[in-house]
N, C-alpha and C positions, 0 to 999 in steps of 0.2 A: 687111787693109783699112787704108789710110792715114788717119791722124787728120786731121780737118778743122782748118785753121789758124784761129786766133782772129780774125785780121783781115788784110786786104790792101787796098792802094790802087792803083788803076790808071786809065788813061784809055782811053775807047772812043768813037770817032766824035766827038771833041772834048769829050766829057763826062767830068768827073772823078768817079770812083766809089770809094766806100769800102764794102768788103764786110766785115761783122761777124757773128760767131757769138754768139747769145744763148742762155742756158740758164735754166730755171726749174723749180722742183719744189715740190710741196705734200705734207705728211704727212697721212694720212687714217686714221681708225680703221676697220678692216674691219667690214662689217655682214652678212657671210655666210661660211659655211664649207662646204667639200666634203670629206667623209671617205670614203676608200676602205678598206673592210674586208671580211672574209669568212671563209669556212670552208675549211680544208685537211683533207681526209680521206684516210687510207690503209688499205688492206685487201688481203689476198691475192686476194679475189674482187672483180672489177670491179663486179658488180651490187650487192654489199653496200656497197662504197665509195660508189657513186652514191646508194644509198638513205639511207645515214647522212648524206651531204652534203646531200641534199635536205631531210631532216627537220630538220637543224640550221639550214640556211639559212632555211627557212620559219619556224622559231622566232625567228630573229634578226629577220626582216622584221616579224613580228607584234609583237615587243617594241618595234621602232622606231615602228611605227604607233601603239602605245599611248602613245608620248611626244608624239603630235600631228603627226608627220611624215606627209605625204600619200603615197599610193602612187606618185603621179606624180614625187615627189622621191627615189624609191628605184629605181635601175635597175641592171641587170647591167653591170659594167665589163669582166669577163673570166670566161670559163668554159672550162676545159680538163681533159683527161684525159691523164695521163702514166704511162708504165711506170717503175717504180722498180727499180733493179738494185743488187746487191751485187757488189763486185769483190774476189776473193781469189785470190792466186797466179796472177794474170793471167787468171783465169776469171770470166766474167760470168754471174751467176745472177739470175733474176727474183725480186725480193722481194715484188712486189705491184703495186698500182695506186694512183695518187694522183689525187684529184679536187679541183680548186680552183675555187671560185665566189666571185668578188669583186663586191661591191656598191658603187655610188657613191651616197652620201647627201648630198643638197643640203639645207642647213639655213640658214634666215634668222633664227634665234634664236641668235646667236653664243655667248651665255652657256651654251647647252645642249651645246656641242661635247664637253666632257669627259663629260657625262652620256650622250651618244650612244655614245661609246667604251665606257664602263663597262657600259651596258645591253646592248650588243651582245656584249661579252665574257662577261658573266654568262649570256647566253642561247645561247652556243655558238660565237660567233666566236673564232677563234684566230689571226687575223692582221689587222693594221692596217698597210697599206702606205704610206698617204699622207694628210696633212691639208693642205688649202690654205685660205688666207684671202683673200677678195676683197671688192670693193665692187660693189653692184648696178648703179650708174650711174657707171662710171669716166669717161665722156666729160665729165661736169660738172666733175670735178676736173682732167682733162686740159686743158680750156679755160682753167681758172685758171692752170695751169702754163704754157700758151702765152702768156697775157697777161704773166706774169712774165718769160718768155723775151724777149718783145718789149721790155719795159721795160729788161731787161738789155742788149739790143742797142743801144737808143737811148742808154742811159747810156754805154756803151763808145764809141759813135760820137761823142758830145758831147765826151768826155774826149780822144779821139784827135785830133779836129779842133782842139780847143783847143791841144793840144801842137804840132800842125802849123801853127798860126797861120792857119787858113782858116775860112770860114764854112760851117756845115752846114745842109743842108735837112733839118729834123728828121723829116719824113715819109718813110719808106722807099718807094722806087718798086717794090721787089720783096721778097717774103717767101717763103721756102721752108722747109717743115718738114723736119727732118733725121732725127728719131727720136721714138719713143714707147716708153716702158717699159711692160711688162706688169705691171699692178698685182696681183701674186699673191705671197703668202708661203707657200712650201711647208714642210711639217714632215714629215720622213721618220721613220717610227717602226714598231715591230713589237711586238705583244703576244701572248704565248703562254700566259699564266697568268692566272687570275682574281685580283683584288686587292680587299681590303675598302676600301682608301683610294680616294678620288675621284682620277681622273686629272687632274692640273693642266695645263690647256691655256692658254697665254698667247699671244694673237694678235699683240700688239705693234701697230706702225703700218706702214701701207703708204706707200711713197714713189712718187708718180706724177710723172714727169719729162718735160720736153719741151725740144727744142732747135730753133733756127731759124737760117737764114742770111738776113740782111737786107742789102739794098743801098741805100745813100744816095748822093745827089749832093752835091757841095760845090764852092765857088768861092772 
């Protein structure tokens, strides 16, 4: 995909047009997290692997509910059964079965994210595949980024026409949105052992960006 030029000037139907790209961004503290975690069980017997997984997953869910997380915010993200093989001297031998049950936990108390991970692991979870940080209402901040992008375009247009020695019509007659960033911070992680220390989860800041293409007339 070709990059959008910063600006260009041209004439169309006797009208002088200045086309400018404007960019704006805002930094926002996330106010929610989505944790994907679960239980990975292996056994020679498929029924036993399923039963063990079900029991541990139920215990994990109950422990999360005890933290104040509603059932509606805990849902299955993935459930699968796999055959596990060993390979030796070019020969494939069935070692058993693996049952994986991943849960997606939506949390609006972001300071609890580390506690959610610790509690789940202490109660049977042995895999944490992803942690994402988001904002509940990204459109509010995207609108702010759009306003900054428009200001940026107007500033560039004013500077360019000043250098060109022409007069700018400061109100653009056309504005087109070019892009919108997804306000998500992913954190890839995996936990397979219990730990007495609290898991330090640092959400950082989200950068929500917007860019526009604005067209101005000048004379």
